[in-house]
PDB file with SEQRES, HELIX, SHEET and CRYST1 records, atoms N, CA, C and O in Angstrom:
SEQRES   1 A   75  UNK UNK UNK UNK UNK UNK UNK UNK UNK UNK UNK UNK UNK          
SEQRES   2 A   75  UNK UNK UNK UNK UNK UNK UNK UNK UNK UNK UNK UNK UNK          
SEQRES   3 A   75  UNK UNK UNK UNK UNK UNK UNK UNK UNK UNK UNK UNK UNK          
SEQRES   4 A   75  UNK UNK UNK UNK UNK UNK UNK UNK UNK UNK UNK UNK UNK          
SEQRES   5 A   75  UNK UNK UNK UNK UNK UNK UNK UNK UNK UNK UNK UNK UNK          
SEQRES   6 A   75  UNK UNK UNK UNK UNK UNK UNK UNK UNK UNK                      
HELIX    1 AA1 UNK A    8  UNK A   35  1                                  28    
HELIX    2 AA2 UNK A   37  UNK A   40  1                                   4    
HELIX    3 AA3 UNK A   41  UNK A   43  5                                   3    
HELIX    4 AA4 UNK A   44  UNK A   74  1                                  31    
CRYST1    1.000    1.000    1.000  90.00  90.00  90.00 P 1           1          
ATOM      1  N   UNK A   1       0.202  11.059 -17.337  1.00  0.00           N  
ATOM      2  CA  UNK A   1      -0.669   9.881 -16.964  1.00  0.00           C  
ATOM      3  C   UNK A   1      -1.329   9.268 -18.204  1.00  0.00           C  
ATOM      4  O   UNK A   1      -1.399   9.968 -19.214  1.00  0.00           O  
ATOM      5  N   UNK A   2      -1.791   8.090 -18.215  1.00  0.00           N  
ATOM      6  CA  UNK A   2      -2.369   7.501 -19.327  1.00  0.00           C  
ATOM      7  C   UNK A   2      -3.636   8.156 -19.769  1.00  0.00           C  
ATOM      8  O   UNK A   2      -4.547   8.377 -18.971  1.00  0.00           O  
ATOM      9  N   UNK A   3      -3.702   8.469 -21.036  1.00  0.00           N  
ATOM     10  CA  UNK A   3      -4.869   9.169 -21.660  1.00  0.00           C  
ATOM     11  C   UNK A   3      -6.065   8.269 -21.699  1.00  0.00           C  
ATOM     12  O   UNK A   3      -7.161   8.777 -21.935  1.00  0.00           O  
ATOM     13  N   UNK A   4      -5.956   6.922 -21.481  1.00  0.00           N  
ATOM     14  CA  UNK A   4      -7.149   6.038 -21.501  1.00  0.00           C  
ATOM     15  C   UNK A   4      -7.889   6.068 -20.220  1.00  0.00           C  
ATOM     16  O   UNK A   4      -8.890   5.356 -20.148  1.00  0.00           O  
ATOM     17  N   UNK A   5      -7.549   6.785 -19.200  1.00  0.00           N  
ATOM     18  CA  UNK A   5      -8.118   6.876 -17.928  1.00  0.00           C  
ATOM     19  C   UNK A   5      -9.073   8.104 -18.137  1.00  0.00           C  
ATOM     20  O   UNK A   5      -8.629   9.219 -18.411  1.00  0.00           O  
ATOM     21  N   UNK A   6     -10.395   7.839 -17.994  1.00  0.00           N  
ATOM     22  CA  UNK A   6     -11.245   9.030 -18.191  1.00  0.00           C  
ATOM     23  C   UNK A   6     -11.349   9.947 -17.008  1.00  0.00           C  
ATOM     24  O   UNK A   6     -11.457  11.161 -17.178  1.00  0.00           O  
ATOM     25  N   UNK A   7     -11.321   9.408 -15.823  1.00  0.00           N  
ATOM     26  CA  UNK A   7     -11.334  10.306 -14.687  1.00  0.00           C  
ATOM     27  C   UNK A   7     -10.187  10.237 -13.819  1.00  0.00           C  
ATOM     28  O   UNK A   7     -10.126   9.430 -12.892  1.00  0.00           O  
ATOM     29  N   UNK A   8      -9.319  11.024 -14.081  1.00  0.00           N  
ATOM     30  CA  UNK A   8      -7.834  10.820 -13.490  1.00  0.00           C  
ATOM     31  C   UNK A   8      -7.943  11.143 -12.009  1.00  0.00           C  
ATOM     32  O   UNK A   8      -7.279  10.497 -11.198  1.00  0.00           O  
ATOM     33  N   UNK A   9      -8.815  12.191 -11.601  1.00  0.00           N  
ATOM     34  CA  UNK A   9      -8.874  12.494 -10.140  1.00  0.00           C  
ATOM     35  C   UNK A   9      -9.366  11.305  -9.317  1.00  0.00           C  
ATOM     36  O   UNK A   9      -8.835  10.992  -8.252  1.00  0.00           O  
ATOM     37  N   UNK A  10     -10.448  10.626  -9.878  1.00  0.00           N  
ATOM     38  CA  UNK A  10     -10.997   9.471  -9.153  1.00  0.00           C  
ATOM     39  C   UNK A  10     -10.021   8.370  -9.111  1.00  0.00           C  
ATOM     40  O   UNK A  10      -9.959   7.641  -8.122  1.00  0.00           O  
ATOM     41  N   UNK A  11      -9.198   8.200 -10.208  1.00  0.00           N  
ATOM     42  CA  UNK A  11      -8.061   7.234 -10.248  1.00  0.00           C  
ATOM     43  C   UNK A  11      -7.131   7.488  -9.152  1.00  0.00           C  
ATOM     44  O   UNK A  11      -6.767   6.545  -8.450  1.00  0.00           O  
ATOM     45  N   UNK A  12      -6.694   8.728  -8.932  1.00  0.00           N  
ATOM     46  CA  UNK A  12      -5.684   9.015  -7.941  1.00  0.00           C  
ATOM     47  C   UNK A  12      -6.308   8.854  -6.558  1.00  0.00           C  
ATOM     48  O   UNK A  12      -5.646   8.340  -5.656  1.00  0.00           O  
ATOM     49  N   UNK A  13      -7.511   9.258  -6.366  1.00  0.00           N  
ATOM     50  CA  UNK A  13      -8.102   9.080  -5.063  1.00  0.00           C  
ATOM     51  C   UNK A  13      -8.197   7.559  -4.739  1.00  0.00           C  
ATOM     52  O   UNK A  13      -7.941   7.148  -3.608  1.00  0.00           O  
ATOM     53  N   UNK A  14      -8.536   6.808  -5.662  1.00  0.00           N  
ATOM     54  CA  UNK A  14      -8.706   5.342  -5.327  1.00  0.00           C  
ATOM     55  C   UNK A  14      -7.229   4.745  -5.108  1.00  0.00           C  
ATOM     56  O   UNK A  14      -7.080   3.875  -4.250  1.00  0.00           O  
ATOM     57  N   UNK A  15      -6.308   5.124  -5.747  1.00  0.00           N  
ATOM     58  CA  UNK A  15      -4.913   4.559  -5.505  1.00  0.00           C  
ATOM     59  C   UNK A  15      -4.473   4.976  -4.164  1.00  0.00           C  
ATOM     60  O   UNK A  15      -3.864   4.186  -3.443  1.00  0.00           O  
ATOM     61  N   UNK A  16      -4.768   6.264  -3.765  1.00  0.00           N  
ATOM     62  CA  UNK A  16      -4.429   6.791  -2.418  1.00  0.00           C  
ATOM     63  C   UNK A  16      -5.221   5.863  -1.379  1.00  0.00           C  
ATOM     64  O   UNK A  16      -4.597   5.395  -0.427  1.00  0.00           O  
ATOM     65  N   UNK A  17      -6.493   5.606  -1.534  1.00  0.00           N  
ATOM     66  CA  UNK A  17      -7.193   4.911  -0.606  1.00  0.00           C  
ATOM     67  C   UNK A  17      -6.678   3.515  -0.446  1.00  0.00           C  
ATOM     68  O   UNK A  17      -6.618   3.004   0.673  1.00  0.00           O  
ATOM     69  N   UNK A  18      -6.286   2.852  -1.582  1.00  0.00           N  
ATOM     70  CA  UNK A  18      -5.805   1.566  -1.623  1.00  0.00           C  
ATOM     71  C   UNK A  18      -4.537   1.477  -0.809  1.00  0.00           C  
ATOM     72  O   UNK A  18      -4.376   0.564   0.001  1.00  0.00           O  
ATOM     73  N   UNK A  19      -3.600   2.451  -1.025  1.00  0.00           N  
ATOM     74  CA  UNK A  19      -2.327   2.439  -0.233  1.00  0.00           C  
ATOM     75  C   UNK A  19      -2.513   2.688   1.217  1.00  0.00           C  
ATOM     76  O   UNK A  19      -1.804   2.059   2.002  1.00  0.00           O  
ATOM     77  N   UNK A  20      -3.405   3.553   1.667  1.00  0.00           N  
ATOM     78  CA  UNK A  20      -3.684   3.772   3.089  1.00  0.00           C  
ATOM     79  C   UNK A  20      -4.366   2.615   3.634  1.00  0.00           C  
ATOM     80  O   UNK A  20      -4.098   2.296   4.792  1.00  0.00           O  
ATOM     81  N   UNK A  21      -5.237   1.917   2.948  1.00  0.00           N  
ATOM     82  CA  UNK A  21      -5.811   0.733   3.446  1.00  0.00           C  
ATOM     83  C   UNK A  21      -4.792  -0.378   3.715  1.00  0.00           C  
ATOM     84  O   UNK A  21      -4.881  -1.065   4.732  1.00  0.00           O  
ATOM     85  N   UNK A  22      -3.849  -0.552   2.831  1.00  0.00           N  
ATOM     86  CA  UNK A  22      -2.862  -1.504   2.864  1.00  0.00           C  
ATOM     87  C   UNK A  22      -1.944  -1.193   4.159  1.00  0.00           C  
ATOM     88  O   UNK A  22      -1.632  -2.039   4.997  1.00  0.00           O  
ATOM     89  N   UNK A  23      -1.585   0.099   4.174  1.00  0.00           N  
ATOM     90  CA  UNK A  23      -0.891   0.585   5.375  1.00  0.00           C  
ATOM     91  C   UNK A  23      -1.561   0.345   6.672  1.00  0.00           C  
ATOM     92  O   UNK A  23      -0.911  -0.035   7.646  1.00  0.00           O  
ATOM     93  N   UNK A  24      -2.875   0.558   6.723  1.00  0.00           N  
ATOM     94  CA  UNK A  24      -3.702   0.300   7.857  1.00  0.00           C  
ATOM     95  C   UNK A  24      -3.704  -1.241   8.367  1.00  0.00           C  
ATOM     96  O   UNK A  24      -3.657  -1.593   9.546  1.00  0.00           O  
ATOM     97  N   UNK A  25      -3.768  -2.105   7.198  1.00  0.00           N  
ATOM     98  CA  UNK A  25      -3.867  -3.543   7.407  1.00  0.00           C  
ATOM     99  C   UNK A  25      -2.533  -3.968   8.059  1.00  0.00           C  
ATOM    100  O   UNK A  25      -2.519  -4.792   8.973  1.00  0.00           O  
ATOM    101  N   UNK A  26      -1.385  -3.379   7.565  1.00  0.00           N  
ATOM    102  CA  UNK A  26      -0.082  -3.670   8.230  1.00  0.00           C  
ATOM    103  C   UNK A  26      -0.036  -3.360   9.629  1.00  0.00           C  
ATOM    104  O   UNK A  26       0.413  -4.151  10.460  1.00  0.00           O  
ATOM    105  N   UNK A  27      -0.558  -2.057   9.949  1.00  0.00           N  
ATOM    106  CA  UNK A  27      -0.475  -1.598  11.327  1.00  0.00           C  
ATOM    107  C   UNK A  27      -1.371  -2.532  12.255  1.00  0.00           C  
ATOM    108  O   UNK A  27      -0.965  -2.897  13.358  1.00  0.00           O  
ATOM    109  N   UNK A  28      -2.554  -2.879  11.770  1.00  0.00           N  
ATOM    110  CA  UNK A  28      -3.498  -3.789  12.563  1.00  0.00           C  
ATOM    111  C   UNK A  28      -2.719  -5.173  12.846  1.00  0.00           C  
ATOM    112  O   UNK A  28      -2.638  -5.648  13.979  1.00  0.00           O  
ATOM    113  N   UNK A  29      -2.197  -5.726  11.784  1.00  0.00           N  
ATOM    114  CA  UNK A  29      -1.536  -7.016  11.858  1.00  0.00           C  
ATOM    115  C   UNK A  29      -0.368  -6.937  12.902  1.00  0.00           C  
ATOM    116  O   UNK A  29      -0.151  -7.826  13.725  1.00  0.00           O  
ATOM    117  N   UNK A  30       0.328  -5.838  12.790  1.00  0.00           N  
ATOM    118  CA  UNK A  30       1.526  -5.561  13.799  1.00  0.00           C  
ATOM    119  C   UNK A  30       0.981  -5.558  15.261  1.00  0.00           C  
ATOM    120  O   UNK A  30       1.501  -6.236  16.147  1.00  0.00           O  
ATOM    121  N   UNK A  31      -0.080  -4.766  15.449  1.00  0.00           N  
ATOM    122  CA  UNK A  31      -0.636  -4.648  16.788  1.00  0.00           C  
ATOM    123  C   UNK A  31      -1.127  -6.022  17.228  1.00  0.00           C  
ATOM    124  O   UNK A  31      -0.753  -6.520  18.290  1.00  0.00           O  
ATOM    125  N   UNK A  32      -1.954  -6.614  16.410  1.00  0.00           N  
ATOM    126  CA  UNK A  32      -2.357  -8.062  16.777  1.00  0.00           C  
ATOM    127  C   UNK A  32      -1.276  -8.991  17.158  1.00  0.00           C  
ATOM    128  O   UNK A  32      -1.421  -9.766  18.102  1.00  0.00           O  
ATOM    129  N   UNK A  33      -0.102  -8.934  16.393  1.00  0.00           N  
ATOM    130  CA  UNK A  33       0.982  -9.792  16.667  1.00  0.00           C  
ATOM    131  C   UNK A  33       1.642  -9.444  18.030  1.00  0.00           C  
ATOM    132  O   UNK A  33       2.015 -10.331  18.798  1.00  0.00           O  
ATOM    133  N   UNK A  34       1.766  -8.177  18.291  1.00  0.00           N  
ATOM    134  CA  UNK A  34       2.252  -7.697  19.689  1.00  0.00           C  
ATOM    135  C   UNK A  34       1.381  -8.145  20.782  1.00  0.00           C  
ATOM    136  O   UNK A  34       1.884  -8.619  21.801  1.00  0.00           O  
ATOM    137  N   UNK A  35       0.127  -8.030  20.646  1.00  0.00           N  
ATOM    138  CA  UNK A  35      -0.795  -8.329  21.715  1.00  0.00           C  
ATOM    139  C   UNK A  35      -0.832  -9.788  21.999  1.00  0.00           C  
ATOM    140  O   UNK A  35      -0.736 -10.168  23.166  1.00  0.00           O  
ATOM    141  N   UNK A  36      -0.959 -10.612  21.044  1.00  0.00           N  
ATOM    142  CA  UNK A  36      -0.969 -12.126  21.199  1.00  0.00           C  
ATOM    143  C   UNK A  36      -0.025 -12.905  20.285  1.00  0.00           C  
ATOM    144  O   UNK A  36      -0.471 -13.542  19.331  1.00  0.00           O  
ATOM    145  N   UNK A  37       1.193 -12.861  20.554  1.00  0.00           N  
ATOM    146  CA  UNK A  37       2.203 -13.506  19.713  1.00  0.00           C  
ATOM    147  C   UNK A  37       1.963 -15.061  19.457  1.00  0.00           C  
ATOM    148  O   UNK A  37       2.180 -15.562  18.353  1.00  0.00           O  
ATOM    149  N   UNK A  38       1.507 -15.779  20.531  1.00  0.00           N  
ATOM    150  CA  UNK A  38       1.239 -17.189  20.430  1.00  0.00           C  
ATOM    151  C   UNK A  38       0.233 -17.454  19.504  1.00  0.00           C  
ATOM    152  O   UNK A  38       0.419 -18.427  18.775  1.00  0.00           O  
ATOM    153  N   UNK A  39      -0.837 -16.780  19.361  1.00  0.00           N  
ATOM    154  CA  UNK A  39      -1.939 -17.055  18.433  1.00  0.00           C  
ATOM    155  C   UNK A  39      -1.447 -16.700  17.109  1.00  0.00           C  
ATOM    156  O   UNK A  39      -1.882 -17.389  16.187  1.00  0.00           O  
ATOM    157  N   UNK A  40      -0.636 -15.775  16.826  1.00  0.00           N  
ATOM    158  CA  UNK A  40      -0.242 -15.450  15.603  1.00  0.00           C  
ATOM    159  C   UNK A  40       0.951 -16.245  14.973  1.00  0.00           C  
ATOM    160  O   UNK A  40       1.275 -16.103  13.794  1.00  0.00           O  
ATOM    161  N   UNK A  41       1.602 -17.124  15.875  1.00  0.00           N  
ATOM    162  CA  UNK A  41       2.676 -17.952  15.536  1.00  0.00           C  
ATOM    163  C   UNK A  41       2.277 -19.090  14.458  1.00  0.00           C  
ATOM    164  O   UNK A  41       3.104 -19.609  13.708  1.00  0.00           O  
ATOM    165  N   UNK A  42       1.035 -19.378  14.480  1.00  0.00           N  
ATOM    166  CA  UNK A  42       0.665 -20.415  13.492  1.00  0.00           C  
ATOM    167  C   UNK A  42       0.448 -19.856  12.080  1.00  0.00           C  
ATOM    168  O   UNK A  42       0.431 -20.630  11.123  1.00  0.00           O  
ATOM    169  N   UNK A  43       0.283 -18.535  11.920  1.00  0.00           N  
ATOM    170  CA  UNK A  43       0.110 -17.897  10.667  1.00  0.00           C  
ATOM    171  C   UNK A  43       1.327 -17.115  10.191  1.00  0.00           C  
ATOM    172  O   UNK A  43       1.226 -16.173   9.405  1.00  0.00           O  
ATOM    173  N   UNK A  44       2.524 -17.559  10.715  1.00  0.00           N  
ATOM    174  CA  UNK A  44       3.743 -16.692  10.561  1.00  0.00           C  
ATOM    175  C   UNK A  44       4.062 -16.644   9.090  1.00  0.00           C  
ATOM    176  O   UNK A  44       4.454 -15.574   8.624  1.00  0.00           O  
ATOM    177  N   UNK A  45       3.940 -17.634   8.360  1.00  0.00           N  
ATOM    178  CA  UNK A  45       4.391 -17.476   6.947  1.00  0.00           C  
ATOM    179  C   UNK A  45       3.396 -16.745   6.097  1.00  0.00           C  
ATOM    180  O   UNK A  45       3.729 -16.165   5.063  1.00  0.00           O  
ATOM    181  N   UNK A  46       2.091 -16.785   6.580  1.00  0.00           N  
ATOM    182  CA  UNK A  46       1.081 -15.968   5.811  1.00  0.00           C  
ATOM    183  C   UNK A  46       1.356 -14.544   6.195  1.00  0.00           C  
ATOM    184  O   UNK A  46       1.217 -13.684   5.326  1.00  0.00           O  
ATOM    185  N   UNK A  47       1.704 -14.227   7.314  1.00  0.00           N  
ATOM    186  CA  UNK A  47       1.924 -12.909   7.744  1.00  0.00           C  
ATOM    187  C   UNK A  47       3.139 -12.234   7.160  1.00  0.00           C  
ATOM    188  O   UNK A  47       3.165 -11.030   6.904  1.00  0.00           O  
ATOM    189  N   UNK A  48       4.182 -13.095   6.954  1.00  0.00           N  
ATOM    190  CA  UNK A  48       5.353 -12.575   6.308  1.00  0.00           C  
ATOM    191  C   UNK A  48       5.070 -12.301   4.850  1.00  0.00           C  
ATOM    192  O   UNK A  48       5.554 -11.290   4.341  1.00  0.00           O  
ATOM    193  N   UNK A  49       4.272 -13.178   4.093  1.00  0.00           N  
ATOM    194  CA  UNK A  49       3.914 -12.934   2.721  1.00  0.00           C  
ATOM    195  C   UNK A  49       3.077 -11.685   2.617  1.00  0.00           C  
ATOM    196  O   UNK A  49       3.269 -10.869   1.716  1.00  0.00           O  
ATOM    197  N   UNK A  50       2.097 -11.528   3.593  1.00  0.00           N  
ATOM    198  CA  UNK A  50       1.232 -10.431   3.570  1.00  0.00           C  
ATOM    199  C   UNK A  50       2.054  -9.057   3.741  1.00  0.00           C  
ATOM    200  O   UNK A  50       1.758  -8.048   3.102  1.00  0.00           O  
ATOM    201  N   UNK A  51       3.024  -9.109   4.585  1.00  0.00           N  
ATOM    202  CA  UNK A  51       3.887  -7.838   4.807  1.00  0.00           C  
ATOM    203  C   UNK A  51       4.730  -7.546   3.499  1.00  0.00           C  
ATOM    204  O   UNK A  51       4.914  -6.389   3.120  1.00  0.00           O  
ATOM    205  N   UNK A  52       5.205  -8.585   2.864  1.00  0.00           N  
ATOM    206  CA  UNK A  52       6.003  -8.375   1.642  1.00  0.00           C  
ATOM    207  C   UNK A  52       5.061  -7.705   0.552  1.00  0.00           C  
ATOM    208  O   UNK A  52       5.407  -6.673  -0.022  1.00  0.00           O  
ATOM    209  N   UNK A  53       3.843  -8.347   0.291  1.00  0.00           N  
ATOM    210  CA  UNK A  53       2.961  -7.890  -0.622  1.00  0.00           C  
ATOM    211  C   UNK A  53       2.454  -6.494  -0.307  1.00  0.00           C  
ATOM    212  O   UNK A  53       2.452  -5.646  -1.199  1.00  0.00           O  
ATOM    213  N   UNK A  54       2.018  -6.208   0.934  1.00  0.00           N  
ATOM    214  CA  UNK A  54       1.487  -4.851   1.168  1.00  0.00           C  
ATOM    215  C   UNK A  54       2.586  -3.829   1.229  1.00  0.00           C  
ATOM    216  O   UNK A  54       2.325  -2.697   0.821  1.00  0.00           O  
ATOM    217  N   UNK A  55       3.774  -4.096   1.686  1.00  0.00           N  
ATOM    218  CA  UNK A  55       4.839  -3.135   1.715  1.00  0.00           C  
ATOM    219  C   UNK A  55       5.205  -2.837   0.285  1.00  0.00           C  
ATOM    220  O   UNK A  55       5.457  -1.687  -0.075  1.00  0.00           O  
ATOM    221  N   UNK A  56       5.234  -3.899  -0.556  1.00  0.00           N  
ATOM    222  CA  UNK A  56       5.484  -3.548  -1.988  1.00  0.00           C  
ATOM    223  C   UNK A  56       4.441  -2.669  -2.679  1.00  0.00           C  
ATOM    224  O   UNK A  56       4.746  -1.813  -3.509  1.00  0.00           O  
ATOM    225  N   UNK A  57       3.279  -2.914  -2.316  1.00  0.00           N  
ATOM    226  CA  UNK A  57       2.061  -2.087  -2.781  1.00  0.00           C  
ATOM    227  C   UNK A  57       2.215  -0.628  -2.347  1.00  0.00           C  
ATOM    228  O   UNK A  57       2.118   0.299  -3.151  1.00  0.00           O  
ATOM    229  N   UNK A  58       2.463  -0.459  -1.025  1.00  0.00           N  
ATOM    230  CA  UNK A  58       2.595   0.872  -0.506  1.00  0.00           C  
ATOM    231  C   UNK A  58       3.858   1.554  -1.029  1.00  0.00           C  
ATOM    232  O   UNK A  58       3.824   2.705  -1.464  1.00  0.00           O  
ATOM    233  N   UNK A  59       4.979   0.816  -0.979  1.00  0.00           N  
ATOM    234  CA  UNK A  59       6.186   1.390  -1.628  1.00  0.00           C  
ATOM    235  C   UNK A  59       6.073   1.885  -3.045  1.00  0.00           C  
ATOM    236  O   UNK A  59       6.537   2.959  -3.427  1.00  0.00           O  
ATOM    237  N   UNK A  60       5.378   0.962  -3.848  1.00  0.00           N  
ATOM    238  CA  UNK A  60       5.193   1.246  -5.305  1.00  0.00           C  
ATOM    239  C   UNK A  60       4.343   2.551  -5.452  1.00  0.00           C  
ATOM    240  O   UNK A  60       4.674   3.419  -6.259  1.00  0.00           O  
ATOM    241  N   UNK A  61       3.280   2.665  -4.682  1.00  0.00           N  
ATOM    242  CA  UNK A  61       2.328   3.832  -4.676  1.00  0.00           C  
ATOM    243  C   UNK A  61       3.167   5.120  -4.405  1.00  0.00           C  
ATOM    244  O   UNK A  61       3.141   6.046  -5.215  1.00  0.00           O  
ATOM    245  N   UNK A  62       3.891   5.175  -3.294  1.00  0.00           N  
ATOM    246  CA  UNK A  62       4.656   6.350  -2.999  1.00  0.00           C  
ATOM    247  C   UNK A  62       5.739   6.710  -3.947  1.00  0.00           C  
ATOM    248  O   UNK A  62       5.968   7.883  -4.241  1.00  0.00           O  
ATOM    249  N   UNK A  63       6.439   5.658  -4.449  1.00  0.00           N  
ATOM    250  CA  UNK A  63       7.528   5.870  -5.403  1.00  0.00           C  
ATOM    251  C   UNK A  63       6.936   6.384  -6.745  1.00  0.00           C  
ATOM    252  O   UNK A  63       7.424   7.370  -7.298  1.00  0.00           O  
ATOM    253  N   UNK A  64       5.874   5.702  -7.264  1.00  0.00           N  
ATOM    254  CA  UNK A  64       5.322   6.117  -8.511  1.00  0.00           C  
ATOM    255  C   UNK A  64       4.613   7.460  -8.426  1.00  0.00           C  
ATOM    256  O   UNK A  64       4.537   8.201  -9.405  1.00  0.00           O  
ATOM    257  N   UNK A  65       4.106   7.753  -7.265  1.00  0.00           N  
ATOM    258  CA  UNK A  65       3.427   9.116  -7.047  1.00  0.00           C  
ATOM    259  C   UNK A  65       4.494  10.266  -7.185  1.00  0.00           C  
ATOM    260  O   UNK A  65       4.275  11.336  -7.752  1.00  0.00           O  
ATOM    261  N   UNK A  66       5.707   9.890  -6.577  1.00  0.00           N  
ATOM    262  CA  UNK A  66       6.789  10.876  -6.579  1.00  0.00           C  
ATOM    263  C   UNK A  66       7.319  11.019  -8.083  1.00  0.00           C  
ATOM    264  O   UNK A  66       7.649  12.110  -8.548  1.00  0.00           O  
ATOM    265  N   UNK A  67       7.366   9.892  -8.757  1.00  0.00           N  
ATOM    266  CA  UNK A  67       7.894  10.068 -10.190  1.00  0.00           C  
ATOM    267  C   UNK A  67       6.795  10.752 -11.016  1.00  0.00           C  
ATOM    268  O   UNK A  67       7.112  11.593 -11.858  1.00  0.00           O  
ATOM    269  N   UNK A  68       5.577  10.433 -10.811  1.00  0.00           N  
ATOM    270  CA  UNK A  68       4.450  11.039 -11.668  1.00  0.00           C  
ATOM    271  C   UNK A  68       4.351  12.585 -11.357  1.00  0.00           C  
ATOM    272  O   UNK A  68       4.195  13.397 -12.270  1.00  0.00           O  
ATOM    273  N   UNK A  69       4.443  12.941 -10.094  1.00  0.00           N  
ATOM    274  CA  UNK A  69       4.251  14.435  -9.800  1.00  0.00           C  
ATOM    275  C   UNK A  69       5.528  15.142 -10.131  1.00  0.00           C  
ATOM    276  O   UNK A  69       5.425  16.296 -10.548  1.00  0.00           O  
ATOM    277  N   UNK A  70       6.717  14.610 -10.004  1.00  0.00           N  
ATOM    278  CA  UNK A  70       7.874  15.385 -10.516  1.00  0.00           C  
ATOM    279  C   UNK A  70       8.007  15.313 -12.001  1.00  0.00           C  
ATOM    280  O   UNK A  70       8.630  16.217 -12.558  1.00  0.00           O  
ATOM    281  N   UNK A  71       7.491  14.339 -12.709  1.00  0.00           N  
ATOM    282  CA  UNK A  71       7.591  14.188 -14.171  1.00  0.00           C  
ATOM    283  C   UNK A  71       6.598  15.284 -14.762  1.00  0.00           C  
ATOM    284  O   UNK A  71       6.912  15.931 -15.761  1.00  0.00           O  
ATOM    285  N   UNK A  72       5.342  15.470 -14.076  1.00  0.00           N  
ATOM    286  CA  UNK A  72       4.302  16.407 -14.738  1.00  0.00           C  
ATOM    287  C   UNK A  72       4.671  17.795 -14.360  1.00  0.00           C  
ATOM    288  O   UNK A  72       4.260  18.702 -15.083  1.00  0.00           O  
ATOM    289  N   UNK A  73       5.416  18.085 -13.288  1.00  0.00           N  
ATOM    290  CA  UNK A  73       5.625  19.481 -13.014  1.00  0.00           C  
ATOM    291  C   UNK A  73       6.801  19.928 -13.702  1.00  0.00           C  
ATOM    292  O   UNK A  73       6.949  21.145 -13.822  1.00  0.00           O  
ATOM    293  N   UNK A  74       7.758  19.064 -14.224  1.00  0.00           N  
ATOM    294  CA  UNK A  74       8.871  19.529 -14.989  1.00  0.00           C  
ATOM    295  C   UNK A  74       8.639  19.796 -16.387  1.00  0.00           C  
ATOM    296  O   UNK A  74       9.413  20.485 -17.051  1.00  0.00           O  
ATOM    297  N   UNK A  75       7.393  19.167 -16.940  1.00  0.00           N  
ATOM    298  CA  UNK A  75       7.131  19.393 -18.379  1.00  0.00           C  
ATOM    299  C   UNK A  75       6.255  20.588 -18.630  1.00  0.00           C  
ATOM    300  O   UNK A  75       5.952  20.901 -19.781  1.00  0.00           O  
TER     301      UNK A  75                                                      
END                                                                             
């Protein structure tokens, strides 16, 4: 991990919270769309962009966490 980060544990906790919050927002949006699809139809393009951005964020977190943990354990 970068040596410029003074508190690595807090950094990891904050990244984890960010990823879980993004995942939670995706779940809430999905439930809202299932409950009232007519109301969400007007925001379809915004919702698709939100899903792309949030899924990229969550995917990057889990992928980089795997790379970081496997890289630090092998050295």
